[in-house]
N, C-alpha and C positions, 0 to 999 in steps of 0.2 A: 438495467444493471444485471449483475450475475443472476439475480433471482429470476428475471424474465427468461433468460436462456435455460435455466435449470428447470423452471416450470414447463418449458417446451419439451425438454427431455422426458419429463414425467408424463406429459400428454401422449408423446409418441409411444411410450411403453404401454400406456393404457389402451391405445388404439390396437396395438398388437395383440394384447390379451382378449379384447372384445372380438377381434377377427377370428381368433382361435375358437372362441365360445360359439360364434355363429357357425363355423364349419362343423363343430361337434353337434350342434342342434340340427343342422341340415342332414348330416349323415346318420344321426341317431346311433352312433357307434360307441359302445362302451369301451372298446379297445382304444379308440381315438382319445376318449376322455382320460383314460388311464395314462396313455402315453404323454398327452399334454400336461396332465398334472405332474407326472414324473419329471418332465422337462422343466416345469416351473419350479418344482422342489429342488432340482439340481441347480438351477440358476440361483435360487435363494441361498443354497448352501455355499455358493462361492461369493456371496455378498458380504461386505464388511462396512462397518460404520465408524464414525468419529464425531464427537460433539465438541464444538469450540464456542466458548462464550467470550464475546468481545465486549469488555466493559469500558465504554468510552466516556468522554466527559459530558456529552449531552444525552446519552442513553445506553442501554445494554442490548446486545444482539446475540441471538443463538443461530449458529450454523450447524445443522446436522447433516453431515455429508454421507452419502451412500456410494460405495465403490463396488465394482465387480472385478474379481481377480481375472487377469489375462496373462497367463504364463507367470513371469516374475513381476509383471506390472500390475497397475490398478487403473481401471477405467472409471472416471467419474460419471455416475448416473444421475444423481440428484444433490441439491443443496436445499434442504427444508429450512426456511428462514423465518424468524420471529424477532420482533423488536419491541422494547418497552421504553418509556420515558417517564421520569427523568433518569439520570444516571446515578450510580452508587454514591457519588460525592454529594448529591443533592440531599442525601439523608445522613450527612456526616454526624449529626447530633444523636442519631439512633441507629447504630450499627446493625441491630437485629432487623429493623425495618428495611434497611438497605439490602440485606441479604434476602429477606422475604420478597423483594421485588423481582427476584430471579425465578419464583415459582412458575410463572407463566411460561418462561422460556424452557424450564425443565419439563413442563407438561408437554410442550412441542416435542422435546427429545423423547419422552416416554412414548408418545404416539407414533413417532417416526421409526423407532428402533424396535424390531420384534423382540418379544420377551426372551426368546431363546438366545439372542445375540447380546443382551445388555451387559452381562458379566464380562464379556470380551471387548466391549466398546468403551474406549477412553473418554473421559470428560475433562476438560481443562478450562479455566477461567484466566484470561490475561487482561489485566487492566492497563490502560495507558498511563503515561507519566503524570497526567492531570491529577490522578488520585494521590500522588506523592506530594502534591502541593498543599494538602490539607494540614491544618495545624496539629501539633502534639501527636498523640497516638491514634488519631482518627482513622488513618488509612489502614494501620495494622489491626485495629479493632474490627473494622469492616471486613477485611480479608479473613480474619479469624471466624467471624460469623458466617461468611460464605463457605468456608471449609466445612463447618458444622452442618450446614444445609445440604451441601452436595454429598456428604457422607450418608445422608438418609436415602439416597437413590442407589439402585442396583448396578451402577456403572463401575468400570475400572477407574480407581481414583486413589491418589495419595496426596500428602500435604504439599508436594512439589507441583501439583497440578494447578495450584492457585498462586498467582504472583503478579506484581507490577512489572510489565514487560518494558524493557529498555529499548531505545531506538535501534540499537545494533540487531537485536532479535527481530524486530519488526522488519528491518531491511533484509535480513537473511530469509525470513519466511516469505517476503514479497518476491525475492529472487527465486525461491523454490516454486512458488505459485507460477510465476511467469514462465519459467522453463518447463514446468510440467504441462502447462496448457499448450505450449509450443511444441511439445513432443521431443524435448532435447535431453531428457534425463536417462534414456536408455544407454546401456553400455557405460555407465558412469559419466555420462555427459560427453562421450566421444563418438565420432562418426566411425564408419567401417575402416577408415584408414588410421584410426587412432587419434585424429585431430580433435581438439576441443570444439564442440558445437554449441555450447551454452552461451547465452547472451548476458551482458551486464544489465543491471536495473538501477535506474535513478528515479527516486520518488521525491518530489518537491512538495512537502506539506506546508502547513501554516507556521509551525514552530521549529521545524527541523527539515533537513534534507538528508536522505540516505543514499548511499552508493554500495552496491554488492556485486561481486563477480567471482567466478571460480578461478582458483590459483593452483599451480602445479606444486608437487611436494617441496621442491627447492625454495619456493617463495614462502612456504609454511615455516621452513627452518630459519629463513632470514627475517621473518616478521617480528616486530616488537610485540610484547604481550598485549592482548585485548583486541587485536585486529582480525583474527581468523576464527571463524565459527565453523564447527564440523556439524554437518547436516546429514540426515539419513532419509532416503526415499527409494522405493522400488528396488530394494535389495542392494543399493549402492550407497557409499559414503562420499560426501563432497566437502572439500575444503573451500570455504568461501571467505574472501576479504569482505568485511562489512564495517561500515563507519556511519554513524549518525552524527551529523553536525548540528547540535542543538543551538538554537539562536540564529540559524541561517535558513529557516523556512521563509516563505514569502512574507507572511505577516510580521514575523520577528525581524526580518531584514528591513521592513519599512521603518521600524522603531530605531534600528541601528543607523540607518541612513539619515533620518530626521534628527537624531541626537547630535550628529556631527555639524548640523547646519543651524542649530538653535541660536548660536551667537554670531551668525554671519549675515543676518538680515534677510532670511529666506533661503529656501532650498532650490537648487537647479533642477531638482527631480519632480517638483510639484508644478502642476499645470497653471498657466496664467489664469488669473481671475479667482484663485482660491485662497482663502485666508481662514483657517480653522484649526482644528486639533485632531490628533490621532491617539487612540487609546489602545494600549496593548499590555497584557499581564499586569494590570492594576496600575499602570503609569500613564501619564498623559504627556504628549509630545506636541509642541507647536508645529503646525503644518501650514506654511505660507509660501506662496510663490514669490520669486524675485520680480522686480519691476519688469524685467525683460522676459519673464516667463521661464519655462523649462527649456533645458538644453541637453541633448544627449551626451555630448562630449564631456561637459562638466559633470553631469550626473554619473557618468561612467567612472570618473576618477573617485568620486565619493563611494560608489558601490564597491569598487575594488578595495578601497581602504577599509570598508565595512567587513569585507570577507577576511581580513587579516592574513593576506598572502605572504607577508614578510615575517610572520612568526616562525620561529625555529621548531623542528619536530625531532623525533627520536633518530631519524636517519637523515642527516644533512644532504641536501641536493635531491631528496626524494619526498619533499613535503608537498602537500596540496594547498590547504589553507587552514587558518585558525589553529595552527600548531599541530596539524595531523599528518601522519605518515600517509602518503598517497597510494602506497602499494607499488607493485612492479607490473607495469602494463604488459599484457601478453595476450595469448589467444582468447582467454576468457573475458577480456574486456574490449576485444576488437569491435564487436557489434554491441550496440546498446539500445535499450528500450527505456523511454522516459514517460513519466505519467503525472497525474494530479494536477498541480497548478501550472506546470508546463503545458499540459494539454489545454487547460482552460484559457490561458492567455493566448495560446496559438489559435484557438477558435475565435477569440475576440477580435484578432487582427487578420483573420483569413488565411493563416498558414495551413490550417486544416479546416474542415467544415464539421459542424455538429451532427450531421447525419451519417458521418463515418464512424468506424470504431477504431481506426488507426490510420496513420499516414506518414510519409517520409518528410523529413525537414532537415534544414541545414543550420548550423550555428549562426551563419551570417543572415539567415532569415530573421532571427530575433534582433540582430543589429539594425537591419534595414527597417523593420517594423518600429523599433524604438526611435530611430532618427526621424521617421515620419510622424509618429505619435507625439513626440516631444515638441513638435512645432505647432500644436493646436491648443486652443484654450480649453478650460474644464468644461465650459458650456458646450463645446463642439464634440467632446469625447463621446457622450451618450448618443449623439445623433449620427456620428461617423463610424462608430465601432459596435459590432454586434454583441449584444448580451452583456455589456458592461453595466453593472449595477451602480446607482448613484453613489453609494458609499465608497466604491472603488475608483470612480471616475477621476478624482484628483491625483491618483497614484498610478495610472496606467503607464506613463512614461517611466516612472521609478520601477515598476514591476518588470517591464520589458527590458530595461537597461540592467537591472540586477540579474535577470535570467541570462542575458548575454554575458555579463561579467562572470557568472558562476560557470557557465559552459566554456567560455573562452580562456579564462584565467584560473578559476577555482579548480576545475577538473582538466586544465590544459595539458598536463603531462600525459594524458591518454591520447591526445591528438585527434579527438573526435571532430570531424568537420560535418558529418551528416549522421542521422540517427533515425529511429522510429519513435514517433509519438503514439501513445496508445491509451485508449479509454477502456476498451474491452479486447479480449482475444477470442477468435473463433475456435471453438473446440467441438468436435463431433457435429459440425454444421450449425452450432448455436453460439451466440456471443456470450462470453462469461467474464465477469468482473475479475481482474487480476489483483485481488486483495490478499493480505497476509493470512487470514484465517485458514484458507485452503492449504497453504504451506505448512502451518502449524499442525493441521490434521495429518498431512503426509508424513511429517517428521515424527509424529507420535506413533505411527503405524509401522 
């Protein structure tokens, strides 16, 4: 993941310093030592840091990013990473203990950021929506204790630095990360001819799917409230369409699809030979195959219905799905990078291979894969398809069909027929995970 690539960057720097030391020792030159030290001091003076705490449902993670100034830009040098389990929500009955679980992460931050830089280094904690599901005042009590704890440290911090992050923010930060690593943010996201060079980002998670892309000023003026996020990075501002479709992530979509078939004597999306249940968000759904087994065409109709493509939105004839305005397709959405479960299922069916970090794919690749997969029994899924876990085997037909429906109809107004699937992005010769914390760090700086 990103940590592996960043550790590689750290080792490369360490080798460079050791080499300078060897040269100094061989030459025995005080002048060389002074010059080298001065050069290292100057490099340190151009360095900047940002601390981002990702408070997820299963654990909390610290990213301590180190950057080097490069003109108006910032070059990523390191991502010092630390993780602890369980997450904040596991200690819902004891908010103080929940906050105290962050001590280990803050120790990592203190060790990674030089003392002289701490006062100018921001620290922020962003919790996922899972924390919001806690009963009563539990989530606000936990966040209040987290604020108290973080104020003890000598970093730049205010009460706005701790919050439950909504899906739109996550999508926007993901977009920022993606385009930063691709080198697309210089000149405000434009190339030398003034044309937009940033890419759109689609992230298919378990509970929601996010879409984000850069839009021109005229689209900002035409947009309904709540769809445009203004981001800042590398001395430029970016207006980004961002929408999180809660309830349309891959795991949530299974529940929506199964709910439509509970009174029909089986689902056309469940593989032949399976008769069981599916649990999601505290609810249990019957998951049984029809006597004839799964069928892509019938499953597709159910998946499209689950998307809610017929719901009206704030701008008639510009709707995407689930009652959302789909934005105005343009240069910023012409090229698109897709990640998370879209990558995983593409690996399962051979659209890309797991030894790659990215790969080109077409919308119809998911259709062809779904048509083929829906024709096999649940027993055959784990033997014919790479890396499909037993718990996912009954739903491979459903997952692939939903992915195709999402791309073909849900996001259909953008006209994407092919795109880039991505697990990591090569940056400075190293693979780096394109996750939202890096975008949050860039935006804070």
